[in-house]
OpenMM code with the backbone's topology and positions (N, CA, C; nanometers):
from openmm import Vec3, app, unit

residues = "UNK UNK UNK UNK UNK UNK UNK UNK UNK UNK UNK UNK UNK UNK UNK UNK UNK UNK UNK UNK UNK UNK UNK UNK UNK UNK UNK UNK UNK UNK UNK UNK UNK UNK UNK UNK UNK UNK UNK UNK UNK UNK UNK UNK UNK UNK UNK UNK UNK UNK UNK UNK UNK UNK UNK UNK UNK UNK UNK UNK UNK UNK UNK UNK UNK UNK UNK UNK UNK UNK UNK UNK UNK UNK UNK UNK UNK UNK UNK UNK UNK UNK UNK UNK UNK UNK UNK UNK UNK UNK UNK UNK UNK UNK UNK UNK UNK UNK UNK UNK UNK UNK UNK UNK UNK UNK UNK UNK UNK UNK UNK UNK UNK UNK UNK UNK UNK UNK UNK UNK UNK UNK UNK UNK UNK UNK UNK UNK UNK UNK UNK UNK UNK UNK UNK UNK UNK UNK UNK UNK UNK UNK UNK UNK UNK UNK UNK UNK UNK UNK UNK UNK UNK UNK UNK UNK UNK UNK UNK UNK UNK UNK UNK UNK UNK UNK UNK UNK UNK UNK UNK UNK UNK UNK UNK UNK UNK UNK UNK UNK UNK UNK UNK UNK UNK".split()
positions = [
    Vec3(-0.7024, -0.5251, 2.6433),
    Vec3(-0.8411, -0.4813, 2.6279),
    Vec3(-0.8528, -0.3793, 2.5163),
    Vec3(-0.9681, -0.3783, 2.4550),
    Vec3(-0.9929, -0.2819, 2.3472),
    Vec3(-1.0119, -0.1430, 2.4053),
    Vec3(-0.9655, -0.0450, 2.3333),
    Vec3(-0.9868, 0.0931, 2.3751),
    Vec3(-1.1315, 0.1293, 2.3427),
    Vec3(-1.1875, 0.2139, 2.4235),
    Vec3(-1.3261, 0.2538, 2.4021),
    Vec3(-1.3297, 0.3863, 2.3266),
    Vec3(-1.4130, 0.3930, 2.2263),
    Vec3(-1.4309, 0.5145, 2.1481),
    Vec3(-1.5778, 0.5540, 2.1628),
    Vec3(-1.6065, 0.6254, 2.2709),
    Vec3(-1.7436, 0.6643, 2.2993),
    Vec3(-1.7740, 0.8002, 2.2385),
    Vec3(-1.8954, 0.8167, 2.1910),
    Vec3(-1.9422, 0.9431, 2.1328),
    Vec3(-1.8510, 0.9918, 2.0206),
    Vec3(-1.8083, 0.9008, 1.9367),
    Vec3(-1.7199, 0.9349, 1.8251),
    Vec3(-1.7861, 0.8888, 1.6954),
    Vec3(-1.7895, 0.9782, 1.5963),
    Vec3(-1.8428, 0.9424, 1.4644),
    Vec3(-1.7325, 0.8747, 1.3851),
    Vec3(-1.7659, 0.7662, 1.3164),
    Vec3(-1.6672, 0.6936, 1.2375),
    Vec3(-1.6137, 0.5742, 1.3138),
    Vec3(-1.5350, 0.4941, 1.2443),
    Vec3(-1.4814, 0.3726, 1.3041),
    Vec3(-1.3303, 0.3796, 1.3169),
    Vec3(-1.2773, 0.3386, 1.4328),
    Vec3(-1.1326, 0.3328, 1.4486),
    Vec3(-1.0731, 0.2063, 1.3866),
    Vec3(-1.1585, 0.1140, 1.3439),
    Vec3(-1.1131, -0.0174, 1.2998),
    Vec3(-1.1081, -0.0298, 1.1476),
    Vec3(-1.0265, -0.1225, 1.1012),
    Vec3(-1.0254, -0.1571, 0.9594),
    Vec3(-1.1642, -0.2078, 0.9220),
    Vec3(-1.2230, -0.2893, 1.0092),
    Vec3(-1.3603, -0.3375, 0.9952),
    Vec3(-1.4184, -0.3487, 1.1362),
    Vec3(-1.5418, -0.3048, 1.1536),
    Vec3(-1.6037, -0.3066, 1.2870),
    Vec3(-1.6291, -0.4479, 1.3385),
    Vec3(-1.6452, -0.5437, 1.2479),
    Vec3(-1.6741, -0.6813, 1.2876),
    Vec3(-1.5441, -0.7597, 1.3048),
    Vec3(-1.5489, -0.8619, 1.3896),
    Vec3(-1.4355, -0.9534, 1.4027),
    Vec3(-1.4234, -1.0306, 1.2727),
    Vec3(-1.3019, -1.0415, 1.2210),
    Vec3(-1.2770, -1.1126, 1.0973),
    Vec3(-1.1727, -1.2214, 1.1224),
    Vec3(-1.1880, -1.3338, 1.0521),
    Vec3(-1.0912, -1.4417, 1.0667),
    Vec3(-0.9648, -1.4085, 0.9866),
    Vec3(-0.8497, -1.4354, 1.0461),
    Vec3(-0.7240, -1.4070, 0.9791),
    Vec3(-0.6117, -1.4895, 1.0393),
    Vec3(-0.4880, -1.4565, 1.0029),
    Vec3(-0.3719, -1.5238, 1.0616),
    Vec3(-0.2732, -1.4199, 1.1108),
    Vec3(-0.1919, -1.4632, 1.2080),
    Vec3(-0.0981, -1.3742, 1.2752),
    Vec3(0.0371, -1.4426, 1.2875),
    Vec3(0.1443, -1.3664, 1.2686),
    Vec3(0.2791, -1.4152, 1.2951),
    Vec3(0.3390, -1.3246, 1.4022),
    Vec3(0.3870, -1.3867, 1.5102),
    Vec3(0.4437, -1.3117, 1.6217),
    Vec3(0.5952, -1.3018, 1.6100),
    Vec3(0.6543, -1.2141, 1.6891),
    Vec3(0.7980, -1.1899, 1.6864),
    Vec3(0.8791, -1.3165, 1.7167),
    Vec3(0.8250, -1.4045, 1.8005),
    Vec3(0.8974, -1.5275, 1.8359),
    Vec3(0.8849, -1.6357, 1.7274),
    Vec3(0.8173, -1.6027, 1.6143),
    Vec3(0.8058, -1.6955, 1.5025),
    Vec3(0.6790, -1.7791, 1.5023),
    Vec3(0.6023, -1.7767, 1.6103),
    Vec3(0.4787, -1.8549, 1.6166),
    Vec3(0.3743, -1.7931, 1.5236),
    Vec3(0.2983, -1.8821, 1.4568),
    Vec3(0.1912, -1.8378, 1.3684),
    Vec3(0.0597, -1.8973, 1.4153),
    Vec3(-0.0459, -1.8180, 1.4053),
    Vec3(-0.1798, -1.8618, 1.4430),
    Vec3(-0.2723, -1.8370, 1.3253),
    Vec3(-0.3418, -1.9418, 1.2832),
    Vec3(-0.4315, -1.9339, 1.1677),
    Vec3(-0.5751, -1.9486, 1.2169),
    Vec3(-0.6672, -1.8774, 1.1535),
    Vec3(-0.8088, -1.8882, 1.1893),
    Vec3(-0.8447, -1.8148, 1.3170),
    Vec3(-0.7716, -1.7094, 1.3475),
    Vec3(-0.7966, -1.6298, 1.4687),
    Vec3(-0.8944, -1.5179, 1.4342),
    Vec3(-0.9847, -1.4881, 1.5264),
    Vec3(-1.0781, -1.3765, 1.5056),
    Vec3(-1.0069, -1.2481, 1.5472),
    Vec3(-0.9884, -1.1572, 1.4491),
    Vec3(-0.9056, -1.0385, 1.4680),
    Vec3(-0.9829, -0.9099, 1.4418),
    Vec3(-0.9301, -0.8030, 1.4986),
    Vec3(-0.9794, -0.6683, 1.4722),
    Vec3(-0.8581, -0.5758, 1.4810),
    Vec3(-0.8418, -0.4880, 1.3811),
    Vec3(-0.7267, -0.3982, 1.3741),
    Vec3(-0.7716, -0.2557, 1.4050),
    Vec3(-0.7230, -0.2024, 1.5167),
    Vec3(-0.7517, -0.0650, 1.5603),
    Vec3(-0.6504, 0.0273, 1.4923),
    Vec3(-0.6967, 0.1074, 1.3959),
    Vec3(-0.6065, 0.1933, 1.3203),
    Vec3(-0.5770, 0.3254, 1.3899),
    Vec3(-0.6492, 0.3587, 1.4955),
    Vec3(-0.6148, 0.4771, 1.5745),
    Vec3(-0.4955, 0.4441, 1.6639),
    Vec3(-0.5030, 0.3324, 1.7360),
    Vec3(-0.3952, 0.2904, 1.8263),
    Vec3(-0.2868, 0.2102, 1.7536),
    Vec3(-0.3129, 0.1693, 1.6286),
    Vec3(-0.2222, 0.0850, 1.5501),
    Vec3(-0.1930, -0.0452, 1.6258),
    Vec3(-0.3022, -0.1080, 1.6736),
    Vec3(-0.2913, -0.2318, 1.7506),
    Vec3(-0.3825, -0.3391, 1.6917),
    Vec3(-0.3344, -0.4622, 1.6952),
    Vec3(-0.4132, -0.5765, 1.6519),
    Vec3(-0.4673, -0.6469, 1.7755),
    Vec3(-0.5968, -0.6764, 1.7731),
    Vec3(-0.6615, -0.7452, 1.8856),
    Vec3(-0.7169, -0.8788, 1.8373),
    Vec3(-0.7333, -0.9698, 1.9316),
    Vec3(-0.7998, -1.0960, 1.9002),
    Vec3(-0.9146, -1.1155, 1.9984),
    Vec3(-1.0103, -1.1974, 1.9588),
    Vec3(-1.1262, -1.2274, 2.0418),
    Vec3(-1.0987, -1.3569, 2.1170),
    Vec3(-1.1065, -1.3514, 2.2518),
    Vec3(-1.0841, -1.4736, 2.3291),
    Vec3(-1.2098, -1.5611, 2.3261),
    Vec3(-1.2070, -1.6719, 2.3986),
    Vec3(-1.3195, -1.7657, 2.3965),
    Vec3(-1.4494, -1.7044, 2.4475),
    Vec3(-1.4379, -1.6014, 2.5326),
    Vec3(-1.5571, -1.5338, 2.5858),
    Vec3(-1.6040, -1.4208, 2.4939),
    Vec3(-1.5318, -1.3986, 2.3837),
    Vec3(-1.5687, -1.2916, 2.2914),
    Vec3(-1.5142, -1.1558, 2.3308),
    Vec3(-1.4213, -1.1538, 2.4273),
    Vec3(-1.3631, -1.0279, 2.4736),
    Vec3(-1.2401, -0.9928, 2.3894),
    Vec3(-1.2183, -0.8632, 2.3706),
    Vec3(-1.1015, -0.8171, 2.2951),
    Vec3(-0.9770, -0.8258, 2.3816),
    Vec3(-0.8716, -0.8849, 2.3255),
    Vec3(-0.7448, -0.9007, 2.3961),
    Vec3(-0.6311, -0.8552, 2.3056),
    Vec3(-0.5239, -0.8049, 2.3667),
    Vec3(-0.4028, -0.7720, 2.2923),
    Vec3(-0.3066, -0.8892, 2.3011),
    Vec3(-0.2181, -0.9038, 2.2042),
    Vec3(-0.1202, -1.0109, 2.2049),
    Vec3(-0.0090, -0.9793, 2.3040),
    Vec3(0.0409, -1.0829, 2.3741),
    Vec3(0.1512, -1.0653, 2.4690),
    Vec3(0.2819, -1.0416, 2.3942),
    Vec3(0.3062, -1.1186, 2.2889),
    Vec3(0.4251, -1.1025, 2.2053),
    Vec3(0.3945, -1.0000, 2.0957),
    Vec3(0.4938, -0.9230, 2.0525),
    Vec3(0.4700, -0.8296, 1.9418),
    Vec3(0.4331, -0.9024, 1.8126),
    Vec3(0.3361, -0.8473, 1.7408),
    Vec3(0.2928, -0.9012, 1.6120),
    Vec3(0.3840, -0.8425, 1.5047),
    Vec3(0.4385, -0.9284, 1.4145),
    Vec3(0.5230, -0.8782, 1.3064),
    Vec3(0.4475, -0.8709, 1.1733),
    Vec3(0.3493, -0.9589, 1.1557),
    Vec3(0.2652, -0.9497, 1.0371),
    Vec3(0.1335, -1.0211, 1.0622),
    Vec3(0.0325, -0.9791, 0.9861),
    Vec3(-0.0974, -1.0449, 0.9951),
    Vec3(-0.1729, -1.0239, 0.8649),
    Vec3(-0.2691, -1.1146, 0.8422),
    Vec3(-0.3552, -1.1013, 0.7258),
    Vec3(-0.4988, -1.0942, 0.7745),
    Vec3(-0.5707, -0.9960, 0.7216),
    Vec3(-0.7085, -0.9716, 0.7618),
    Vec3(-0.7849, -0.9268, 0.6380),
    Vec3(-0.8955, -0.9922, 0.6078),
    Vec3(-0.9777, -0.9578, 0.4926),
    Vec3(-0.8955, -0.9648, 0.3630),
    Vec3(-0.8110, -1.0675, 0.3524),
    Vec3(-0.7237, -1.0911, 0.2365),
    Vec3(-0.6277, -0.9745, 0.2119),
    Vec3(-0.5940, -0.9012, 0.3180),
    Vec3(-0.4995, -0.7902, 0.3100),
    Vec3(-0.3855, -0.8189, 0.4078),
    Vec3(-0.2607, -0.8063, 0.3586),
    Vec3(-0.1425, -0.8361, 0.4379),
    Vec3(-0.0874, -0.7079, 0.5008),
    Vec3(-0.0572, -0.7143, 0.6308),
    Vec3(0.0005, -0.6023, 0.7050),
    Vec3(0.1313, -0.6481, 0.7681),
    Vec3(0.2338, -0.5629, 0.7591),
    Vec3(0.3648, -0.5960, 0.8156),
    Vec3(0.4217, -0.4756, 0.8883),
    Vec3(0.5152, -0.5056, 0.9792),
    Vec3(0.5921, -0.3987, 1.0441),
    Vec3(0.7383, -0.4360, 1.0352),
    Vec3(0.8254, -0.3420, 1.0742),
    Vec3(0.9678, -0.3703, 1.0694),
    Vec3(1.0408, -0.2848, 0.9672),
    Vec3(0.9762, -0.1799, 0.9228),
    Vec3(1.0391, -0.0891, 0.8263),
    Vec3(1.1011, 0.0274, 0.9025),
    Vec3(1.1904, 0.0978, 0.8360),
    Vec3(1.2545, 0.2139, 0.8981),
    Vec3(1.1496, 0.3209, 0.9300),
    Vec3(1.1836, 0.4077, 1.0226),
    Vec3(1.0940, 0.5167, 1.0600),
    Vec3(1.1049, 0.6276, 0.9555),
    Vec3(0.9899, 0.6756, 0.9116),
    Vec3(0.9845, 0.7858, 0.8155),
    Vec3(0.8642, 0.8721, 0.8528),
    Vec3(0.8751, 1.0018, 0.8341),
    Vec3(0.7662, 1.0946, 0.8685),
    Vec3(0.7229, 1.0809, 1.0146),
    Vec3(0.8170, 1.0574, 1.1041),
    Vec3(0.7906, 1.0428, 1.2485),
    Vec3(0.6988, 0.9243, 1.2796),
    Vec3(0.6930, 0.8266, 1.1882),
    Vec3(0.6150, 0.7050, 1.2112),
    Vec3(0.6958, 0.6128, 1.3015),
    Vec3(0.6340, 0.5541, 1.4039),
    Vec3(0.7079, 0.4629, 1.4926),
    Vec3(0.7629, 0.3413, 1.4171),
    Vec3(0.8716, 0.2855, 1.4684),
    Vec3(0.9325, 0.1665, 1.4063),
    Vec3(0.8375, 0.0468, 1.4055),
    Vec3(0.7480, 0.0401, 1.5028),
    Vec3(0.6575, -0.0750, 1.5114),
    Vec3(0.5231, -0.0512, 1.4412),
    Vec3(0.5173, 0.0470, 1.3510),
    Vec3(0.3940, 0.0776, 1.2788),
    Vec3(0.3642, -0.0296, 1.1741),
    Vec3(0.2356, -0.0570, 1.1527),
    Vec3(0.1933, -0.1529, 1.0511),
    Vec3(0.1723, -0.0823, 0.9176),
    Vec3(0.2142, -0.1511, 0.8102),
    Vec3(0.1929, -0.1046, 0.6734),
    Vec3(0.1195, -0.2142, 0.5975),
    Vec3(0.0247, -0.1765, 0.5140),
    Vec3(-0.0419, -0.2734, 0.4278),
    Vec3(0.0460, -0.2955, 0.3052),
    Vec3(0.0693, -0.4211, 0.2708),
    Vec3(0.1529, -0.4551, 0.1560),
    Vec3(0.0622, -0.4680, 0.0336),
    Vec3(0.0743, -0.3722, -0.0596),
    Vec3(-0.0072, -0.3730, -0.1812),
    Vec3(0.0598, -0.4518, -0.2935),
    Vec3(0.1929, -0.4520, -0.2963),
    Vec3(0.2705, -0.5313, -0.3924),
    Vec3(0.3914, -0.5840, -0.3180),
    Vec3(0.4083, -0.7161, -0.3195),
    Vec3(0.5176, -0.7789, -0.2458),
    Vec3(0.6267, -0.8246, -0.3407),
    Vec3(0.7467, -0.8336, -0.2889),
    Vec3(0.8619, -0.8756, -0.3668),
    Vec3(0.9849, -0.8037, -0.3155),
    Vec3(1.0944, -0.8046, -0.3921),
    Vec3(1.2152, -0.7322, -0.3494),
    Vec3(1.1875, -0.5831, -0.3290),
    Vec3(1.1015, -0.5264, -0.4142),
    Vec3(1.0539, -0.3893, -0.3968),
    Vec3(0.9067, -0.4005, -0.3593),
    Vec3(0.8683, -0.3346, -0.2509),
    Vec3(0.7305, -0.3440, -0.2027),
    Vec3(0.6605, -0.2092, -0.2142),
    Vec3(0.5327, -0.2140, -0.2487),
    Vec3(0.4466, -0.0960, -0.2429),
    Vec3(0.3668, -0.1073, -0.1145),
    Vec3(0.3796, -0.0070, -0.0294),
    Vec3(0.3152, -0.0087, 0.1018),
    Vec3(0.2167, 0.1061, 0.1156),
    Vec3(0.1153, 0.0813, 0.1971),
    Vec3(0.0161, 0.1840, 0.2280),
    Vec3(0.0036, 0.1912, 0.3790),
    Vec3(0.0073, 0.3108, 0.4316),
    Vec3(-0.0107, 0.3313, 0.5762),
    Vec3(-0.1360, 0.4149, 0.5950),
    Vec3(-0.2352, 0.3561, 0.6604),
    Vec3(-0.3580, 0.4280, 0.6923),
    Vec3(-0.3558, 0.4601, 0.8403),
    Vec3(-0.3564, 0.5883, 0.8709),
    Vec3(-0.3618, 0.6299, 1.0110),
    Vec3(-0.4965, 0.6970, 1.0348),
    Vec3(-0.5517, 0.6683, 1.1488),
    Vec3(-0.6771, 0.7323, 1.1879),
    Vec3(-0.6525, 0.8041, 1.3195),
    Vec3(-0.7181, 0.9171, 1.3343),
    Vec3(-0.7073, 0.9905, 1.4601),
    Vec3(-0.8433, 1.0481, 1.4956),
    Vec3(-0.8609, 1.0745, 1.6240),
    Vec3(-0.9849, 1.1340, 1.6711),
    Vec3(-0.9693, 1.2855, 1.6602),
    Vec3(-1.0594, 1.3462, 1.5877),
    Vec3(-1.0569, 1.4902, 1.5626),
    Vec3(-1.1754, 1.5531, 1.6347),
    Vec3(-1.1488, 1.6573, 1.7129),
    Vec3(-1.2554, 1.7278, 1.7849),
    Vec3(-1.2795, 1.8632, 1.7216),
    Vec3(-1.4062, 1.8967, 1.7043),
    Vec3(-1.4394, 2.0303, 1.6543),
    Vec3(-1.5684, 2.0773, 1.7201),
    Vec3(-1.5844, 2.2072, 1.7236),
    Vec3(-1.7070, 2.2673, 1.7737),
    Vec3(-1.7791, 2.3253, 1.6521),
    Vec3(-1.8908, 2.2634, 1.6120),
    Vec3(-1.9630, 2.3141, 1.4951),
    Vec3(-2.0114, 2.4581, 1.5167),
    Vec3(-2.0267, 2.5279, 1.4059),
    Vec3(-2.0732, 2.6671, 1.4094),
    Vec3(-2.2044, 2.6768, 1.4843),
    Vec3(-2.2165, 2.7733, 1.5706),
    Vec3(-2.3335, 2.8016, 1.6550),
    Vec3(-2.3725, 2.6836, 1.7442),
    Vec3(-2.2707, 2.6133, 1.7963),
    Vec3(-2.2948, 2.5022, 1.8875),
    Vec3(-2.1988, 2.5137, 2.0052),
    Vec3(-2.2415, 2.4660, 2.1191),
    Vec3(-2.1573, 2.4715, 2.2381),
    Vec3(-2.0912, 2.3375, 2.2677),
    Vec3(-2.1320, 2.2327, 2.1970),
    Vec3(-2.0779, 2.1009, 2.2250),
    Vec3(-1.9740, 2.0593, 2.1216),
    Vec3(-1.8761, 1.9850, 2.1695),
    Vec3(-1.7717, 1.9332, 2.0817),
    Vec3(-1.8223, 1.8075, 2.0120),
    Vec3(-1.7850, 1.7934, 1.8879),
    Vec3(-1.8175, 1.6732, 1.8117),
    Vec3(-1.6856, 1.6035, 1.7814),
    Vec3(-1.6790, 1.4735, 1.8159),
    Vec3(-1.5586, 1.3945, 1.7887),
    Vec3(-1.5849, 1.3057, 1.6679),
    Vec3(-1.4901, 1.3052, 1.5771),
    Vec3(-1.5014, 1.2161, 1.4620),
    Vec3(-1.3645, 1.1578, 1.4301),
    Vec3(-1.3668, 1.0439, 1.3645),
    Vec3(-1.2423, 0.9775, 1.3278),
    Vec3(-1.2095, 1.0136, 1.1840),
    Vec3(-1.0868, 1.0608, 1.1651),
    Vec3(-1.0398, 1.1040, 1.0337),
    Vec3(-0.9278, 1.0107, 0.9902),
    Vec3(-0.9375, 0.9618, 0.8671),
    Vec3(-0.8353, 0.8710, 0.8141),
    Vec3(-0.7436, 0.9446, 0.7170),
    Vec3(-0.6161, 0.9078, 0.7188),
    Vec3(-0.5189, 0.9629, 0.6248),
    Vec3(-0.4377, 0.8478, 0.5684),
    Vec3(-0.4202, 0.8469, 0.4368),
    Vec3(-0.3451, 0.7412, 0.3702),
    Vec3(-0.2151, 0.7972, 0.3146),
    Vec3(-0.1080, 0.7198, 0.3306),
    Vec3(0.0222, 0.7532, 0.2739),
    Vec3(0.0758, 0.6293, 0.2040),
    Vec3(0.1505, 0.6513, 0.0958),
    Vec3(0.2059, 0.5417, 0.0172),
    Vec3(0.3573, 0.5488, 0.0188),
    Vec3(0.4214, 0.4297, 0.0187),
    Vec3(0.5673, 0.4213, 0.0266),
    Vec3(0.6166, 0.3090, -0.0632),
    Vec3(0.7396, 0.3236, -0.1077),
    Vec3(0.8094, 0.2183, -0.1783),
    Vec3(0.9203, 0.1711, -0.0857),
    Vec3(0.9275, 0.0404, -0.0611),
    Vec3(1.0317, -0.0163, 0.0264),
    Vec3(1.1278, -0.0964, -0.0601),
    Vec3(1.2581, -0.0695, -0.0429),
    Vec3(1.3578, -0.1464, -0.1177),
    Vec3(1.3952, -0.2715, -0.0391),
    Vec3(1.4906, -0.3468, -0.0897),
    Vec3(1.5306, -0.4740, -0.0285),
    Vec3(1.5766, -0.4588, 0.1159),
    Vec3(1.6343, -0.3448, 0.1503),
    Vec3(1.6858, -0.3212, 0.2857),
    Vec3(1.5784, -0.2671, 0.3804),
    Vec3(1.4571, -0.2454, 0.3307),
    Vec3(1.3499, -0.1926, 0.4153),
    Vec3(1.3491, -0.0407, 0.4231),
    Vec3(1.4294, 0.0258, 0.3380),
    Vec3(1.4323, 0.1725, 0.3343),
    Vec3(1.3096, 0.2211, 0.2588),
    Vec3(1.2399, 0.3183, 0.3156),
    Vec3(1.1163, 0.3679, 0.2566),
    Vec3(1.1366, 0.4981, 0.1807),
    Vec3(1.0619, 0.5127, 0.0725),
    Vec3(1.0539, 0.6374, -0.0025),
    Vec3(0.9068, 0.6735, -0.0097),
    Vec3(0.8719, 0.7940, 0.0353),
    Vec3(0.7320, 0.8371, 0.0324),
    Vec3(0.6924, 0.8705, -0.1108),
    Vec3(0.5689, 0.8323, -0.1470),
    Vec3(0.5185, 0.8513, -0.2825),
    Vec3(0.3970, 0.9420, -0.2841),
    Vec3(0.3803, 1.0091, -0.3961),
    Vec3(0.2528, 1.0729, -0.4276),
    Vec3(0.1816, 0.9724, -0.5177),
    Vec3(0.0502, 0.9822, -0.5232),
    Vec3(-0.0241, 0.8903, -0.6095),
    Vec3(-0.0235, 0.9458, -0.7513),
    Vec3(0.0948, 0.9382, -0.8167),
    Vec3(0.1033, 0.9788, -0.9567),
    Vec3(0.2188, 0.9061, -1.0244),
    Vec3(0.2197, 0.9101, -1.1556),
    Vec3(0.3170, 0.8376, -1.2374),
    Vec3(0.4595, 0.8849, -1.2107),
    Vec3(0.4803, 1.0144, -1.2119),
    Vec3(0.6145, 1.0705, -1.1973),
    Vec3(0.6796, 1.0277, -1.0655),
    Vec3(0.6054, 1.0376, -0.9571),
    Vec3(0.6574, 1.0043, -0.8243),
    Vec3(0.6966, 0.8573, -0.8145),
    Vec3(0.6112, 0.7690, -0.8646),
    Vec3(0.6372, 0.6248, -0.8534),
    Vec3(0.7551, 0.5826, -0.9406),
    Vec3(0.7568, 0.6265, -1.0644),
    Vec3(0.8659, 0.5861, -1.1551),
    Vec3(0.9996, 0.6425, -1.1070),
    Vec3(0.9988, 0.7647, -1.0574),
    Vec3(1.1218, 0.8253, -1.0044),
    Vec3(1.1712, 0.7474, -0.8815),
    Vec3(1.0793, 0.7061, -0.7938),
    Vec3(1.1171, 0.6328, -0.6719),
    Vec3(1.1762, 0.4962, -0.7051),
    Vec3(1.1256, 0.4316, -0.8089),
    Vec3(1.1796, 0.3013, -0.8487),
    Vec3(1.3241, 0.3183, -0.8954),
    Vec3(1.3503, 0.4245, -0.9699),
    Vec3(1.4882, 0.4599, -1.0019),
    Vec3(1.5427, 0.4113, -1.1335),
    Vec3(1.5316, 0.2828, -1.1642),
    Vec3(1.5894, 0.2331, -1.2894),
    Vec3(1.4801, 0.1724, -1.3769),
    Vec3(1.5183, 0.1405, -1.5011),
    Vec3(1.4271, 0.0819, -1.5996),
    Vec3(1.3081, 0.1732, -1.6312),
    Vec3(1.3324, 0.3044, -1.6282),
    Vec3(1.2234, 0.3996, -1.6478),
    Vec3(1.1555, 0.3866, -1.7832),
    Vec3(1.2321, 0.3659, -1.8901),
    Vec3(1.1704, 0.3569, -2.0230),
    Vec3(1.0805, 0.2333, -2.0338),
    Vec3(1.1245, 0.1213, -1.9752),
    Vec3(1.0423, -0.0005, -1.9765),
    Vec3(0.9145, 0.0184, -1.8942),
    Vec3(0.9261, 0.0862, -1.7811),
    Vec3(0.8101, 0.1110, -1.6961),
    Vec3(0.7117, 0.2054, -1.7655),
    Vec3(0.7644, 0.3095, -1.8295),
    Vec3(0.6784, 0.4038, -1.9034),
    Vec3(0.6020, 0.3301, -2.0134),
    Vec3(0.6705, 0.2421, -2.0867),
    Vec3(0.6070, 0.1657, -2.1943),
    Vec3(0.4981, 0.0738, -2.1381),
    Vec3(0.5241, 0.0114, -2.0224),
    Vec3(0.4254, -0.0770, -1.9593),
    Vec3(0.3016, 0.0020, -1.9166),
    Vec3(0.3232, 0.1209, -1.8601),
    Vec3(0.2112, 0.2064, -1.8170),
    Vec3(0.1247, 0.2417, -1.9378),
    Vec3(0.1900, 0.2813, -2.0457),
    Vec3(0.1174, 0.3217, -2.1668),
    Vec3(0.0444, 0.2036, -2.2294),
    Vec3(0.1124, 0.0903, -2.2451),
    Vec3(0.0533, -0.0276, -2.3090),
    Vec3(-0.0662, -0.0826, -2.2316),
    Vec3(-0.0610, -0.0712, -2.0983),
    Vec3(-0.1678, -0.1269, -2.0146),
    Vec3(-0.2652, -0.0214, -1.9647),
    Vec3(-0.2455, 0.1026, -2.0121),
    Vec3(-0.3344, 0.2150, -1.9753),
    Vec3(-0.3531, 0.2248, -1.8232),
    Vec3(-0.2410, 0.2222, -1.7531),
    Vec3(-0.2467, 0.2300, -1.6076),
    Vec3(-0.2684, 0.3744, -1.5630),
    Vec3(-0.3529, 0.3902, -1.4626),
    Vec3(-0.3745, 0.5201, -1.3993),
    Vec3(-0.3053, 0.5131, -1.2637),
    Vec3(-0.1875, 0.5716, -1.2535),
    Vec3(-0.1075, 0.5581, -1.1319),
    Vec3(-0.1558, 0.6476, -1.0179),
    Vec3(-0.2769, 0.7006, -1.0313),
    Vec3(-0.3426, 0.7656, -0.9175),
    Vec3(-0.4311, 0.6635, -0.8454),
    Vec3(-0.4406, 0.5426, -0.9029),
    Vec3(-0.5182, 0.4332, -0.8444),
    Vec3(-0.4217, 0.3325, -0.7832),
    Vec3(-0.4463, 0.2935, -0.6578),
    Vec3(-0.3501, 0.2059, -0.5904),
    Vec3(-0.3371, 0.0690, -0.6558),
    Vec3(-0.4441, 0.0141, -0.7156),
    Vec3(-0.4315, -0.1168, -0.7811),
    Vec3(-0.3395, -0.1079, -0.9032),
    Vec3(-0.3403, 0.0054, -0.9747),
    Vec3(-0.2499, 0.0225, -1.0885),
    Vec3(-0.1068, 0.0484, -1.0418),
    Vec3(-0.0921, 0.1170, -0.9292),
    Vec3(0.0414, 0.1346, -0.8705),
    Vec3(0.0999, -0.0031, -0.8373),
    Vec3(0.0176, -0.0884, -0.7786),
    Vec3(0.0613, -0.2230, -0.7398),
    Vec3(0.0995, -0.3058, -0.8631),
    Vec3(0.0247, -0.2925, -0.9728),
    Vec3(0.0566, -0.3654, -1.0958),
    Vec3(0.1940, -0.3246, -1.1488),
    Vec3(0.2243, -0.1944, -1.1439),
    Vec3(0.3527, -0.1474, -1.1942),
    Vec3(0.4684, -0.1989, -1.1085),
    Vec3(0.4524, -0.1989, -0.9765),
    Vec3(0.5585, -0.2491, -0.8883),
    Vec3(0.5769, -0.4000, -0.9087),
    Vec3(0.4679, -0.4733, -0.9255),
    Vec3(0.4777, -0.6178, -0.9511),
    Vec3(0.5502, -0.6421, -1.0845),
    Vec3(0.5201, -0.5617, -1.1861),
    Vec3(0.5883, -0.5734, -1.3154),
    Vec3(0.7382, -0.5446, -1.2988),
    Vec3(0.7713, -0.4417, -1.2241),
    Vec3(0.9110, -0.4076, -1.1986),
    Vec3(0.9837, -0.5233, -1.1280),
    Vec3(0.9189, -0.5839, -1.0289),
    Vec3(0.9795, -0.6975, -0.9581),
    Vec3(1.0045, -0.8145, -1.0531),
    Vec3(0.9158, -0.8354, -1.1500),
    Vec3(0.9350, -0.9417, -1.2503),
    Vec3(1.0557, -0.9106, -1.3402),
    Vec3(1.0724, -0.7827, -1.3751),
    Vec3(1.1871, -0.7432, -1.4572),
    Vec3(1.3182, -0.7679, -1.3847),
    Vec3(1.3184, -0.7445, -1.2553),
    Vec3(1.4412, -0.7530, -1.1746),
    Vec3(1.4765, -0.8957, -1.1324),
    Vec3(1.3819, -0.9891, -1.1456),
    Vec3(1.4105, -1.1257, -1.0992),
    Vec3(1.4729, -1.2124, -1.2059),
] * unit.nanometer
topology = app.Topology()
chain = topology.addChain("A")
for resn in residues:
    res = topology.addResidue(resn, chain)
    for name in ("N", "CA", "C"):
        topology.addAtom(name, app.Element.getBySymbol(name[0]), res)
C-alpha cells in the first residue's frame, strides 16, 4: 500500500500521476507497460493494480524506467545510503554517472505560529560508478568530475573546451561521461 502524506506541502513522488514504465525484478522477470509511481521519501516503487490501488512489488525491484528515466540499485553503500537504494542513471556504460534524489518530510514552526508546517525537501547527490559498482561522490563542477574519472584528463579537458560544456549542468556532465566511455571502448 502507498504511504499517506497528509497535510504535507510538496510531493513525495517523482511524479504525482501514475506513469507507464517497465520494471525488472530480482528474479529476472520483466514487466512492460506497467502503471508506476516512485515514492522518493520511502525509496519505493509502486504499481497500480486493476482496481487502481497502489501496491508494492513482492519481489525486490532491481531496475525500472519511468518517464524515459532509468533507475537502478545494486551499488555499494556510500554516505550511509542503503544498499537497496535507487539511483537514476544519467550516463550508462562501463563508467556510469548516477544521481540520487532523496526527499524527506521536514517539520518547522513558522515565526509567530503555534502550528507545525510539514513540507517535503529534496536533496540531489551525484556519483560516478566504475565497472565494479564502486561509487565516488561528485560535486557539480569540472574539477570534481575530471578528477573522479582519473585518466585521460587532457583529452577530457579538450572535449569540455571544444564543446563548451558547463559541468555544473547534469546534461553536460552526462555528455562528458558518455564521451569518456567512447574513448575507453
